[in-house]
N, C-alpha and C positions, 0 to 999 in steps of 0.2 A: 864661919862659912872655908870651910881651901880655897885660896887662891883669892882671897881678896873681894869674893861676889859677895852679896846678899840675896837672902829668902825672896824677895822681890825680885830682883830678875831671874830667879830659877823657876819662881808662877808663871812670868809673863811669856819666859823663851817654851818653858815645859806648853804655858796654855796655846800659841803658836804653833807650837809643833801639831798639837792634837787639831789644830784646826786644819791640818792639812787632809782630816782626813774625807775633804770633798772629791778631793783626785783622786786620792786610792778607790773611792767608792764609786767612780767615773769609771776608774779601768776595771773596775772589776763586774758592776752590775750597770744591767739598762736601765735601772729603776731612777739613776741620777743621771741626767742631760744638762752636764755642763760643758761648753765649748770651750776654745785655747782663748777668746775673749774674758768667759766668765773668768776663768782660773788667773788671766793676768791681771784682770780689775780685781778682784781677791789676795792674790799676791801684792798687786800694789797699795791696798789699803793696810795690809798686815805691816808689811813691810815698812811704812808711815808710824803706826802707830808704835810698833817697836823700836824705830829710831827715835820717836819724839821721848818716849820710856827712856832711852837710854841715853838721850839727849838731857833730859832731867836728870838724872842718875850722876854724872856727869859734871856737871855744875852746880849740884849740891844746891838745890833747888829747896829752900826751906819745909813745902808743905811735903817734898817727897822724900824728905829725911825723917818727918815726923810719922810718916803711914812704913818708913821701913824698920 
């Protein structure tokens, strides 16, 4: 992949982008009722998960290397 990325990183960050749909749904419809705290907690969990993935990718942990 160009730029030295991996397919795994593309999948993880693509999934992270798709998980921003609750924010869009909150803005567009009244059926989804997330407040600022819900979005902040969700964002923190998402950032932590992606950060852990990036950390594992940067230190080349062998299970990560096997999966990519």
